[in-house]
Every structure is written in structure tokens, then in C-alpha cells.
N, C-alpha and C positions, 0 to 999 in steps of 0.2 A: 116295797123294796125296789131299788133301781134294777133295771133289766140290762145294765151294762155287763160286759163279759166279766165274770168273776172266777178266778182260778180256783179259789177255795170251793166254790159251789160246784165247779166242773169236777173237782176231785171227788166230792161226795156223791155226785150224780153218776160217776163212772168208777164205782168202787173196785170192781174187779181189775180194771185197767190200772188204777192207782196202786193196788196191791202188787200187781205184776211189775210195775216200774220200780216200786220200792225194793222188791226182792231182786230184780234183775240188776239194779244199780248197786245194791249191797254186794251181790256176788261179783260184779265187775270190779268193785272197789277192793274186795279181798284179793281177787286175781291180780289187780294192779299193784297192790301192796307188796305181794311176793314177786311180781315181775319187774318192778322198777329197779334200775341200776342203783348201786349204793357205793359211795366213796366218802372219803374224809372231807375233801374240799371240792367245791364246784369246779367245772372246767375253767381253766384260767390260763391265759397266754402270757408267758414271760416275754415281753417285747424287747428282748435284748439278745444280741448275737456277739460271739467272741471271735475275733480275727487275730491270728498270731503269725509271727514270722521270726526266722532265725538268721543271723548273719554272723557266723563264727569269727571272732577276732575283733569285732567292732566295739568301741567304747559306747557308753550310754548316750552321750551327746551325738556321736556319729550315727548311731542307730536311730536316734530321734529325728535328726535332720534329713538323713538319706532315705529312711524307710517309713517311720511312723508318720512324719509330716505329709508325705505324698499320699499315703493311704487315707489319712484323716481328711485331707483336702478333697479327695474323690468321694468319700463317704458323705460329706456335707451336701452333695448333690441329690441325695436319696429323698424321694417323696416321704412325707410324714416324719422327716428327720427331727429328733429332739436334741440329742447331744451325743458326743463321742468322747469317751473317757479312756485314757490309756496309761499304762505304766511301761517304762522302757528300762531294761537292764543291759549291761554289757552283752552284746550279741543276741539280744532277745527283745521282742516287743509283743505286748498283749493289748489288744484294743477292744473295748466294749462299745458297740454301737447300739444306741437306744432309740426307739421310736416314740413318737408322741402318744400320750394316753388315748387320744381320740381316734387312733387308727382303727379302721374296721378290722375285726379279727380275721375275716376271710381273706384279707389282702396281705396278711403278715407273711405267709409262705412265699408269695410272689415277690415281696420286698426283699426277703432273704436271697432269692434268686437274683434280684437286681444287684445286691451287694456283691455276689460272686462275679457277676458280669462286669460290673464297674471296676472291681479290683483286677479282673483279668485284662481289662483294657489298658491298665497302667503297669502290668507286670514287667513289660520290656523296659520301663524307665527305672526300675529298681537296680541297685548295684549288682555286679556279678558276684556270685557266691551266696546270695540271699536264698534261703530255703523256705519255700512257701510263697505267699501266705496260705494258711490253712483256716478252715471255717468250722465253727461249732454253733449250729442253730438249734441244737437239742439241749441247750443250757438249762432249760426249765423242766426237763424230765424229772419226775418224782418217782422214787422207787417204793412200790407198795410193800414189798417184803425184801429183806436182806438177810441172807444166811452167812454164817462164818464156818468154814471148814477147817478143822484142826486135826493135825496128824501127829502120831507118836511112832517114830521108826520109819517114816517115809520122807524122801527128799521133797523139797519144794516143787521140783519139776514133776515128780510122780503125783503129788497132790494136785498140781495144776491140771494134769491130764484127767484126773477124776472129776474135778470141778467142770472142765470142759465137757465131759460126757454128761454130767448132770444138767449143765446148761442146755445142751442139745435136746434133752428129754423134756425139760420144763418149757422150752420154746414151743413145743407142740400143744401145750395146754391152751384151751380157748381163752381169748381175751388177753393173752400175753403178747405184747407187741415188741418187747425188747428185753434182753437179758445181758447184763454186763458183769465182768469179772474185775475185782479190785484186789490190790495187794499182792498179786502174783509176781514173783521175781523173774524177769527175763534172763535167760541163760546167755552166757558169753564164753567164747574160747579165747584165752589170752595168750599172746606171744610176747613174753617179757624178756628183754635183753639188756645187757650192760653196754653202754656206749663205749666204755673203756675197753671192754673185750672186743667189740667190733673194730675199734681202732687198731688193736693189736693184730687182728686177723686181716686188716686191710679191707674190711667190708663196710659198705654204707647201708643205712636203713632202707634206702630205695631198692637195693638189690634184693633184700629179703622180701619186701612188699611185692616186687615184680615176680619173684619166684612163686610166691603163694597165689597171686592172682592168676598167673598163667596156668598153674596146675589145677585150679578149681573153676576155671571159666567154663561156661556152657556156650559152645559155638557149633554151628552146623558143620558136618564132615562130608556133606554131599549126598547125592542120590544116584543110584545105578538104574538107568532106564532100560528095562528089558523089553522084549517083544510083547509080552503079555502082562507084565507087572512092573511096579516100581519098588526098589529095595533101598531102604534108608541105611546109611552107614553111620555108626555111632562110635565114639571114642570114650571109653570109660576110664577117665583119669582122675576124676574128683575123689578126694579122700573120703572114706566112709566113717572113719573114727578119728579122734584126736591123736591117737598113736600113729595112724597113717599120715596125718598132717605133719607130725614130727619127723617122718621119714622123707619128706620132700627134699630132693638134692639141691644144693646151692654151690655155685662155682666161686671159689675163693682164691683168685690169683693162680689158677692152674690146678688147684687142689679141689677135690669134690668133698664137700661136707654136707651134712643133713641139717634141716632146720632145728632139730633137737640138739645139735652140737653147738649152735650159736644162740639159741633162745630156749627158754623154758615154756613148754606148751601145757597149759592147764585148762581144765573145764570148770567154770564157776558161774557166778551170777553178776549182774550189773554192779560195778564197784566204782565209786561209792553209790550206795543205794539212793534212790530218789523218793520212794514212797513205800510205806508198809502199813500193815493193819494188824492189830492185836486185840484179842477178846479175852478179858479177865487176865491180862498180862501175858498171854501166850500167842505166838505168831499164828495167824490164820490167813486164809484166802477168802475174800467175800464174793458173794454172788447175789446181784440185785435184779429184781423183776419190775418192769414198767407195765402197767395195765393200759389196755386200749381205752380210748376216750369213750365214755358212756357205758363202760363195763360195770358189772356188779362185783364190788370188792369182796364182799362176804362169800359169794359163790366161788370167786376166783381163789380166795384164801383156802376154802375147803378143798378145791381141786388140787391146788399146789401142795397143800399139806398131805393129801393122799398120795400124790406122786412122789413127794419127797420122802414119805415113809417107805415107799417101795425102793427108792434109791438108797436110803440109809441101810435098809436090810441087806442090800447087795454089796455095800462097801466092806472092805477088809477090816479085820480087827485092828484097832489102833487109830481109826479115822472116826471122828465124831463131828456132828453138825449142830450148830446153835443158831437160833433165830434172834437177830439183833435189832431188827426193825419189823414191826408187825402192824401194818395199817388196818387189816381186817379186824383185829382185836379192838383197835381204837373206834372203828365204826360200830362194832357191836356194842361198845360201851355207850356211844352216842345214841344208839337206838334204845338202849336200856334207859338212858336219861330221858329220851323222848317219851317212852312208855310211862315212866314215872310221872313226868309232867302231865301227860294225858290223864293218868289216873287221878292225880291231884286236882286237875281242872274239873274232871267229872265229879270228884268227891265234893269239891266246893259248890259246884252247880247243884248237886243233889241236896247238900246240906241247906243251902240258901232256899232252894225251891221247896224242900220238905218243911222247913221251919216257917216259911212265909206263906206258902200256897197249899201245903198238904202233901200227903204221900203220893196219891195218884197223879196230881198235877206235876209233881217233881219228876215222876217217871216219864211223863209225856215230854218234858224238856230234855231229860237225859237221853231219851231214845233219838232225839234229833241230832245229837252230837256225832255218834258213829255214822249216821246216814250222811251227814254233811262231809265228814272225812272220807267216806267211801267214794262219794261222787268226786270229791277233790282229787283223790288218788287217781281216779279214772281219767280226769281231764289232764292231770300232770303227765300221765303216760302218753296220752295223745299228743301233747305238746313237747314231749321229749325232755321234761324236767325230772331229773332223778333225785333220789334221796342223798343229801349231803349236809354238811354243817349249816349251810345257809337256808336250804329249803326246810330242814327240820326246825331251825330257829323260827322261820316264818310260820310254820304250822303251830308252834308253841305260842307265838304272838297272836295268831288267828284264833286260838282256843279261847282267849279272853274276849274276843269280839263276836264270834259266830253264835254264841248262845243268846245274845241280846235279842235278836229277832224272834227266836222261838219263845223266849220268856214273855216278850211283848204280846205275841199272838196268843199264847196260852192264857196269859193274865186277862186279856181282853175277852176271850171266850168265857172264862170263869166269871168275870164281872157281869156279862150279859146273861149268863145262866142264872146268876143270883138276882138279876133284875127281873126275871120272869120270861126271858126269851126262850124259844124252843131250842133244843140241842142243835138243829140244823141252822137256825138263824144265828145262834151264838157262834157256831163254827165258821160261818161265812161273813160275819160282821167285820172282823178285823181287816179283811181285804178292802172293804169299802171305806174304812175309817183311817187305818194307819199304814196300810201296805205301801202306798206311794211315798208318804213321808219316810218310812223305813228304807225304801229303795233309794231315795235321795240321800239319806244319811249314809247308807252303805256305799254309794258311789262317791260321796264326798270323802269318806274314810279311805277308800281305795285310791282316790286322786291324791291323797296326802303322800302316798308312796311312789308317785310318778317320778319325782326327781331321783329316787334310789334306783328305780327300774330302768331309766333311760340315760343315766349319767354316762358321759363318754370319758371314762377314765378307767384305770386299773381297778380302783375300788368299785366302780360301777359294774364292771364286768364280773368282779368277784361276788357282788351282792345283788345283782339284778333279779335273782330268783325270789327275793323277798317281795318285790312288787307283784310278780306273777302269781306266786302261791297265795299271798294274802288276798289279792283281788279275786282270784278264783274262789277261795274259801268264803269270802264275804258275799259274793254274788250268789254262790250256791246256797249259802245259809238263808238268803232272802227267799229263794225259790222253795227251799224246804219249809220255811216258815209259813208261806202262803199256799203251798200245795200239799205237803205231806203232814205237817204238824196239825192243821185243822182236822184232817182225817183221823190221825191218831187220837187227838183230843175228843173227837166225836165218839170214839169207841171207848175211851178210858176215863174221861173226866167224870167226877162224881155228880150225883144229882144235887141240885141246889137246896139250900136250907130254906124251909118254909115255916113261918110262924102262924099260928091260928089264934085269932082274937075276935070275940063276939060273933062267932059263926062265919067269919070271913078269913080268907088267907092273905097273908102279907109276905112278900118275898124279902129276904134278908138284904139289907143295904150293905154292900161290901166296904163302903167307906166310913161306916158308923162303928169304928173301933177306936180303942184308946190311942194306938199309934197314929192313925190318920187324924184324930182330933188334935193331938199334940202338934203334929206337923202343920195342920191347918192354922193353928194359933201362931206358929213361927212365921209362916208365909204371910199371914195377915199383919203381923207386927212389922215385917220387912216392907210391906207395901205401905203401911201407915207412915213409917219413917224411911221412906224410899231414899231420900237424899243422904241420910246417914248411912244407909246400907251401901249406896253407890260409893260414898266417900271411903268407907272402911275397905270395900273391895278394891278400889283404886289404890289405896295406900298399901294394902297387902301385895298387890301386883307390882307396885313400884319397889317395895321392899324385896320382892323375889328377884327382880331385875338387878337390884343393887347386890343382893347376896350371890348372884351368879358369878360375880368376878372373883369370888373366893372358892368356887367349885373347881376342882382339878379338871384339866382337859386331856383327853386321850381318845383318838378316833377309834382305834381298835383295842379291845381288851387283851389280857394275857390268855394264853391257851390253858385249858384245864387238863394238863398232861404232866406226868411225873418226871419227864426228862429234863436234864440240865445239859447245856453245851458249855464246855470249858475250853477256852482258847489259850494256848501257851505260845507266846511269840518271843523269840530271842532277837539279838541284834541282827541287822540286815544281812550281813555276810556270814552268819553263823553256819557251820557245817551241819550236815544231816546227823552226824554222830553226836554232836553237842545237843541238838534238839532231842534226839532219841534218849539220851541220858536223862534229861530233865523230865521227859514224859514218863520214863520208867520210875523215877523217884515219885512222881505224882501217883502212878498206878499202885506203887507199894503203899502209899498212904490210903488210897481208896480201898484196898484189899482189907484194911483193918477197920473200916467204918461199918457200923451196924445199920446204917440208914440206906446203904446202897444195895440194890438188887443185882444189877449187872453194869458193866462198863465196857466200852469198846474204844480203842485209841487209833488215831490216824496220824502218822508221822510223815511230814513232807507235803501235806495237803490237807484239806478239810474233808469232812464226811460227805459221802454222796447225799444228794438232796432226798432225804427220807420224809421230809415234811415240807409242803409247798412254800409256806412263808419263811424260808430261810435263804441265806446268801452263801452258797458254797465257796470255799476258799480254794483257789487254783494252786498248782504245784509251786511250792516254795520251801526250800531246805530249812529255813529258820522257823517254820510254823508246825505246830502240833495241835491236834484237837481231840478231846475226849468227850464222848457222849455218855453221860451217866444216867442210868435209869434208877430212880429212887423207889422205895417201897410204898410211897404214897405222897400226897400233896403236903401233909404236915412234915413228913421226913424231908421232902424237897426244900421247904422253907428253912428247916433247922440246918440242913446241910449247907445251904447258901451262907448262913452266918458262920459256920465252921470254916468254910473255904475262904471267906473274906479274912478271917483271923489268920488262917494258914498263910495266905499269900502276903499278908501284911508283915509277917515275921520271918518268912522263909522264901526260898526261890528268888533270890536277889537277881539272878541273871535272866529272869523271865518276866515279861509283862503279861499277866494273867487276866482273863475276863470270864466271868460267870454269867450265863444268860439263861433265862427261862424262854420257852417257846412263845412266840407271839402269834396273834391272828392278823389277817389282812396282808396287803402287799409288803414285802420285806424291806427293812432298812438295816444297814450294818450297825449303826449306833443310834441311840435315841436323840443325842445332841451332837450336831455336826455343823461346823462353820468352815467354808472354803476360802482360803487366801489365794488370790490369783494375781499374776503379774508376769513380767518378762524375765526377771533375774532371780535365780534360785537363792542367792545369798541374801538379797533384800527380802524375799519371801520368808526366809528363815527368821529374819529379824522381826518382821511383822507377826509371824506365827508365834514367836516367843511372847509378844505383847498380848496376843489373843489368849494364849495358854495362861498367862498371869490372871486375866479376867476370869477364865474358867475356874482356876484354882481358888480364886477369892470367893466363888459362890459356894455356900455350904452344901448345896444339893448335888454337886457333881462328884463323880467317883471315876478313878482310873482315867485321868486326863492324858491324852497321848496324841502323837502325830502318825499319819500313815507312812511318812518317811522323814528323816531328818539328818541322821549321822552320815558322815562321809565314809567311803569304803577304802580299804587298803589295796594298793597295786604296786607292782614293780615295773619300772620302765627301763628298757635297755637303751642307753645312750651309745649309739654305734659310731665307731670311728670309720666312716665310709671309705676314706682313702685306703686305710689298712685292709678293710674288708674286701675292697675291689682287688687289691694287690694279692690277697690270699685266695681269691676266687669265690668269695661268699657274698651273695646278694640278700637283701632284706626278706624277699619272699621265701627263698630257700631256708633262710634262718628261722622264719616264723613257722614254716611247715615242719621243720626238724624239731623245733622246741615243742610244738603242739603234739607231735607224734610221741616224743619222749615223755612229756609231762602228763598230758590228758589222754593220749592214745588216739589212734585213728583206725577206723574200720577198714580192713584190708579187703575182705570178701565175706561171703556168707556160707556157713556150713549147713547143708540141707539134711534134715532128719524128719522123716514123715511129713506132716503138714507144717512143721516149724522151720523157720529160717533163722539160724543162730549166727549172730555177728562174730567175725573173727577180728579181734582188736589187738593191734600191736602197740606196745608202750614200754617204757623203761622199767627196770626192776624197782621195787619199792624204795630201796635205799637211795636211789638217784632221783626219784620224782616226788617224794613226800616231804622234802625239806628244802628251804631256800638256802641253807648253808652251803650246799654243794652245787648250787646252780651255776656259778661262774666257772666251775671245773668241767662242765659238760663239753664234750667235743662235738663239733659239727663237721660235715664233709666239705672240704674246699676243693679247688681245682687241682691242687698238688698233694692232697692228703688231708688227714684230720687236723682240725684247728680248734684249740681250746677257746671257749667262749670269752674267757678273760682277756685274750689277745686282741679282740676286735670290739668289745663292748664293756661298758661300765654299768653296774646295777644301781638304779636310783629309786629308792622308795618314794612313793607319791600317794596322795589322797585324791580320790575321784568320786564322782556321783555314782553310787551303786544302783540307784533307781531314780527315775524321774516320772512324776505323774503329770498328766495334762488333762484339761477339759476344754473341748472345742478349740484346741491348738494353743491354749494358754497354760503356762506352767502352773501347777496347782499343788498346794499343800493343805491337807484337811486336819483341822484340830477337832478332836472328837472326845466324847466322854459318856460314861454310863451315868445313871442318876440314882439317888438314894431310894430305898424302898418307900412306897407310899407317895412318891412324887412322880409327876408325869413329864415326859420329855418336852412336849410343846410349852409347858409352863416354865421350865428351866431355860429353854431356848429364848423365850420372850424376855426373861430377866437378863440373860447374858447379852442379847441383842441390844437392849437398852443401855447396858453398861459399856458396850463397845463404841458408843457415840464418840467419846474423846479419841479413841484409837483411829476410827474412820476419819475424823477431822484432820489427823496428822498424816494420813497416807500420802505417799508421793503420787504424782500423776501416773496413770496407767495401772494402778493397783487397786484392788477392791476386796471386800469381805462379803461373801454371800451366805445365806442361811441354807442348811441342808437338814438331813435327819428326819425324825418323825414330824417335825413342824412343817417341813417342805412337803412331805407326802400327805399330811393331813390337809394342808392348804390346797393341794391339787385335788384331793378327794372332795373336800367341802366345796371348792370352787366349781367342780363339775356338777355338784348337786344344787348349789345355790343358783347356777345359771338357768336351771329349769324351774325355779320357784315361780316366775311369772306364769308359765304354762300351768303349774299346779293351781295357782290362784284363779286363773281364768277358768279352768275346769270346775273348780269349786263354786265360783260365782255363777257359772252357767247352770250347774245342777240346782243350786239354791234358787236361782231366779225362775227356773222352770217350775219348781215346786211352789214357791211362795209368791212370786209375781208381785213383789213389793220391795222397793229399795230399802225402806225402813226395817222391814222384817229381815231381809238379807243382812243388813248391817247389824241388827240385833244378834243374829246367829253367829256371825263372824266375830263379834266382840266377846262372845263366850269362849271361843276356842283357846286363846292364849292364857286364860285364867288357870288352866291346869298347871302352869309353870309355878304357881304359888306352892303347891304341894311338892312339885318336882325339886325345886331349889331347897325346900325345907328338909326333905328326906335325903337328898344327895349330901347335904352338909352334915346331917345327923349321923349318917352311916359312913362318912368320909369316902364316898364313892365318886369315881370320875365320870364326867359327862363326855361320852363318846358315841360311837356308832350305835351301840345297843340302846343307850339312853335316848338317842335321837329317835330311834324307831319307837321306843315307848312313848315319847312325847307326841309323835305323829299319830300313833294309835289312840292315845288319850284324847288328843284334840279332835280326832274323828268321832270318837264316842260322845264327847261333849256336844259337838255340832249335831250329831245324829239325834241325840236326845232333845236338843234345843229345837230342831226342826219338827220333831213329833209333838213337842210341847206347844210350840207356836201354832202349829196346825190345829191341835186340839182346842187351844184357846180361841182360835178363829171360829171353830165349829160351835163352841159353847156360847160365844157372844153373838153369833149370827141369829137372825130371826128364825123362828121355828120352821123346820123343813119337814118334808114327808118322812115318816119313820124309816129308819134304815139308811138314810143318806146323811143326815146331820143329827148329832145328838141334841136333844132338847134340854139337856142339863144346863143350868145356869153356871156362871163362873164359880169355881170352888171357893175362891177367896172372898167373894162378895159378902159384905156384912149381912148377917141374918139368913144367908143361903146355906142349904145343906147339900153336900156333895155325896 
């Protein structure tokens, strides 16, 4: 036997140390299993920031030219800049700045600081009256838990105080980094007056505003400097109640009136409302919790549940709390699924091992699996890799790979025992014979995951744990196979079978069985007719490549969760009240469904991000969203069909969309095409042609635009000569109309830690209808002037919203897809059909691909760019082991043959080829190459000249005619 260092021999010679390491590593693994952080998704950086600004009174084109354009131009100077997308409404702009996928994650916070700095540099160039810009770089925050507080008999303000108190207590919980409140109505104090009444009293709106501001102002009254101390002088004039506010005196032409005499002072809430939240049809206030990065979501969930139970116990009767988003429960379910997969893998390994190798041999193989997992958990904890969707998936993939080395080692031990070797020799033989081919195969398999682990993209960041966890598990499985498995086999493997004949003993030949004899005949036939075998294999491989064009493509699969997200979108300028009415109708329908467990509605904006791969909808009065939790996956699919039928026959004023939750980086729609150019009207014409192509495709559903219709407006055509003669200028007129119609914040009413805006506006009869607009009176130099004397009302249509991408006007045509069809496949069909439309485009216009296809292309591109590195590593490992170009080529040629079975079964089960399938193909290719390396190495040993025992097998080639294996 060779005297080279042999790990298996070392383990057997140092048995106490080996047992110690096995026990210590097992205990460390158990500790790591319970100590590793747990979350639904891996840490993932949303490389997008929201910049917004307000310029009251500006039209959408004015806002775009004077504000949006300047900000976008400056943002394009940002390092790692990818694109800037914006939408501009009258008086408002919202800009999404996106970084390139390859930006290092650690640089993202500094880049967001650079955004603030660069915009600060141009703040002075923005028009007067612009409010902001403001910044939101926490757009990617995911709320681990969301509670809904419902009250019966308490006002919204009282309930808000209770939620604020609960928020303060939950913030003290370990691993809670942020807690936000949703759906609470901000209070207002309204001063509502009639312009006609003010005109009769000879008062102007400005007189009222001045009186309130002066009475409620906080200004210093001085300090008395004494010889030994300083005494502050205070004037307590601020009203403490709305009633005190109504008693503020006002001078009306020599008469003293109170504010209550000329205006109605009421306390209420923001009107019209901008956002609200309802749970099961009842108004609620939401409270969402964000977990610190690296935290354990299950531990956090238990801590928060315990604290919330104490909070609920202290709440008054009539206040109830409901959990509407529960990520800890989802993670617990994922762990249950992982445990089930682990049990299934162990059961399969045991069944195969017991049936083929025997009971005690199967036990040796089965014991290696938890040992490998324990060591893997320990290394994961050291490297900071927590349990989440991706790492658990990697462990499930690794389960199918990590048993191979143990099976090979145990089977080799059993064979050598049956050949007559001693138990010690049998246990140490595998290391000298197959250990290094196994290691090469292990490294080749791990190298196959290199593109996934090092891809510089959002998908790469999301999935890189697959490489690390799989590589760790594979390398650990090799060490266990050559270090601990021989020791376990030495103690547990059965004694070999010995036959007695004519007074001599003859050891059992393990290959002299019916199965091996049949297999030998098949191999011999294939070698005899080798060219036919090669031809059939090549034809099958070519057929698999041809069949792949019929396999559906989807990079990330659907999430296995029961939620549905239903979007309800009205016409662009629809009021909040109209949206609320449609959402209430839909809630009434859901309340009658037996497939729904719970539902929560958000009106005026989308749901907070409760699941990482979603795209939250920002504030928009024409938008409502309902998150429906069904009773199970089967109920979810059945409900989708019912909802499609519902929206096809009802809800004519609503464009509805029903979505399942997706995995991977989020996209708004699976099929999206961007129409870009300078003129909105020409873009509309091109977009109509694109929509026609969409509609002609039978696989598209809910074809729509992100904007299209024009918005209503009323323009005042002022007679400037008459206005000047009456002492009215356009600025005063705009301010007066804004105050009367929309209201203006006069001051703030201070109550505890709340600052409540005091808003002055006209009474409802004068501000909620266009019919009486021309009768409104404004203050002129010589008294009140009816608006009809100086201006004529002219109805107009204007752009209610303008979208841009990298400073080009943009309209997106988008669609959902039919069930069983993948977005990239439909995108490819439409892209081909758009060729005639593209050929007729005017100069300066183009149509770009977006949606799932664009994201998949980015993800796959970042992976494919690392394919040369993967091949280089594979070739390097194979060449170190085989040291022959022909043998390396032979092993590599076997790797893609797994596609024959992949294509066949994907088509048979109508499954999509996506990210998970790609991982399976990589793992399968690695297994094939590993077995090929071991086989080629064994063949080399078998055909080599006889070598000293223990270094080379003296067995002849198994398939040689007349030879016995």
C-alpha cells in the first residue's frame, strides 16, 4: 500500500479524535441551525430612489420643462447611472432614478447621498414657489409584519394616538429598525367662509388670514436681564381650542367682529382624502414593521407577537387588532417545506441504499447527510449566510448531490470487503482510488454555479447564496466522504459473504449478479456497435435542442403563496371618492366569496411593500389596490378565474388587474413595450398601433397604457385692461381662487406633539361646482369684483400626466398574459410582429422592449458573461485530474447530454425553463461530469499495467470480451 498521506487512514488511526470532531461539528451545526437568521428573501438592494417636487399652479408641461428636466439632467451625472424615469402631473413631479445592476451594493448609500448633493447644487435654479425636492431612498423597505387597528366608538384621531403608542413600544423590540403608520387621517381645522358674505361685510380674505396668523404666531417677547438671573417674557396668545380660534377679533371697517362671525370654524380631517386603508371592509389604521438586515424573522415574529398581545390586552374595549401581513408565518412554512424535502431526500437515499446495498450500508450513507448539513450550517454562520428562500433552495439542490460521494465511498468499501480485503484496507482504499476524481467532480460541479454566484446584476445579488451554499455543501460532502464515512463504515459495515468450496474459501464477487450481468451485456453491445450508439446519442441531443424552442421561458417562477393583488385603476383624473366607491363594490363581492380568507384594501395608493418582489404604487387618487388572501393555492387559482369573469362583465369604469406574487426582481407587467419620442400626440398614434399588435396576440390580457387620455381643465381668459382698471392682477387672482377653491394653510394649531394645519377655504356650495365659479368675487383696489367682469371661463383639455425616460417622452404599452404562457415568450412574438410598425416610425421615435423579457435578458446576460470563467475553471480542474486533452474532451462532451431528459420532461409536464430549471441543469451537468471523471479514471486504472496492490486495481476492463468484472 502506498505511504502517501491518506485522510481515511488518518481518521481510523486517530479514532478518538475523529469521534470528537464528529460530535463537536454536529453540535456546532445544531447550534448554527438555531442561531442563523431567518427571512423570506435574501438581503437585496432596490437600486432605485424616488425624488419628488411640488410647484402649485404649474401645468404638466411647465412642470416638466422647468423642474423635471433640470433635475433629470443633473441626475444623469451620477456614477453607475442606468436610467431616470419620471411622471409629471400639474404641479407635481415624481422621478425614479435607477442605478446599474452592476453597482457594488456597499456604494449604494453613498450614491444616494450624491443624489441629494447634486440636486442641492441646482436647487437655486428651480422656479420660485417650488417645494422640495424631497428624497425617498427607503423605497425598497419590506414590512415583515403589518397590523390593522380597527375601532368601534373611537374617532380616527383617538385610534391614531393608540397606534402611535403601540408603535413606540414595538420599536424597542430587538431587530426592529423601522415602524410606520398607514391610513391615519391627518386632522385639519377648517375656516370656511362665503365670498359673498365677505363682500357684504367689506372684508377681504387676506384680512382674515392676517388676523389668524398674528394671533397664533410664536415670536420672542424678550428677556429681562437681572443681576443674578435671566427671566424670559412670554405672551400666551395662541388659541388652545377651535372655539378659542373662533373668538379671534377681526376689524371690519370700524366694527369689531370675531372669526366665528365671518367664517365657520370646524375640526375635521383632510378633505378630500388622499389615502385610506380598510380591512374586511372596515376602516383601519395600519402599523408596519421593518426588520434589521440579518435578523431572524421567526424570532422577531415571536417577540412582536408577545409584545402585541400585551398591547392588545391594554387597549380599551372596542379596539381590535388584525394581522394583515405575516412574513414569519411564510418563513415557518418555507422551513417546513425544507424539512419535508430533507426527509424525502433521506427517505430516497435510504430506500435506494437499503435495496441496492443492504440495511447497514444504507445506514452508513444516511448518517453522512446530517453530518454534512451540520458542518454546512456552521460554515454558513461563519460566512454570514442566513436561512432564506435562496439558501434553503440551494440546500435542497445540494441534497441531491451531497450523497453521491458517500455512496461512492461506501460502495467501494463494500466491494473491497467482498473481494477479501481487511476492514481497515477496505475503509482506506477509496481515498487512494476515487477520492481525487470525486474531488475533481465536486469542484467541477461547484464551478458550474460560479456565474450565479458572481453575476453583477439584481438577479445575481438575489441568488448568489446558491453558489456559496451549494459549493460549501459539496466540498464538505467530499471531506465527510473521505474522513468520517470510512470511519462509520469501518464500525458498521457487515462482514463480507464467504463461500466454501472443496475445503477452500472464496470471497463473493460483488459484480457477479443478475443486474450487473445484464448491464455488462448492454455496455458490451454499445461498444460493439459504437458508431450506432454515438449516432443515436447525437440524434437525441439534436432533437432535444430542437424541442427546446417549444419549451416556455420564464426566468423566475411564481411564488407559492396564497395572496392575490388586485389593482383597480380609474380614469386619470378620477376623484378619490369615485375610486373609493368602486373599491367598496369590489369588497362587497369579496365578502360573499367562500374562497377568501381575508382581504385588505388601499385606496389612493398601493399596499406597503409586504413582499420584496413587488412594485408599490405611489399616491394616486384614481388607484385602489386590494390584497386578497385565499384559503389555499387551489382556491387562489379558482378565484382568479372568477375575478376574470367578474371584471369582464362588470366594473366598466375600472381597469382591473389580478396578479399572483412573483419571485425575483419585480416588474410591473410581464409584457411591456416603450414608445419613445418628442411629441406626445405622435407617441399616442404609434402606441395605438402597438396596442393593435398586442390585441391581435391571443396570449395577451388586459392591454393598456400607463397614460393616454387628456385631462379636463378650465382656463381663465382674463381681460387684462379691465382687470388693471379694477385693481386686480393675475397673481392676486390666482391666490384668491386657490384659497377659495382648494384652500390655503393659514397657520398651525398646536396640540401635544401634533401640529394641525388651519386651512381657509370657501364654503362647499361655492367651491365644489364649476357652475358658480364665474360669480365668485375677488378683492380689487376699490372693492369686490365679480370674476365674470374680468375673465371668461374656457374649458380646455391638457396633459394630465407625462411620463419620460432619460428625458424622452415615454408611453408604455403593457399587458398581462394568459395562464400557462410566459411573458418572455409573448414578448418575443409581439416583438417580431412589430417589425412593420417599426419600419414606418418617423425619425426620432422608437419602440423598446421592457417587462419580464428585459429583466430576464439582464439577469441572463450577467450570468452568461461569466460562462468563460466557469469553463476555464472546469477545464482547469479536469486537466489537473486527467492530464489529457482527449479525456477532458470526453468528459465535457457528456455534460450537455442531460438536456435530452430535461427537454423531454419540461415538455411532458408543460413546465417553463427558468432560473430553477437552469440550476437543475447545472447540477445535473456537474453530476454527469463527476461520474464521467470517476469512470474515466477507473478505466485508466483498469487498463494500466499491473501496479502494486492498493495503488492500481488489477482488474481487467469490465467490458472486455471474456473478462469477468
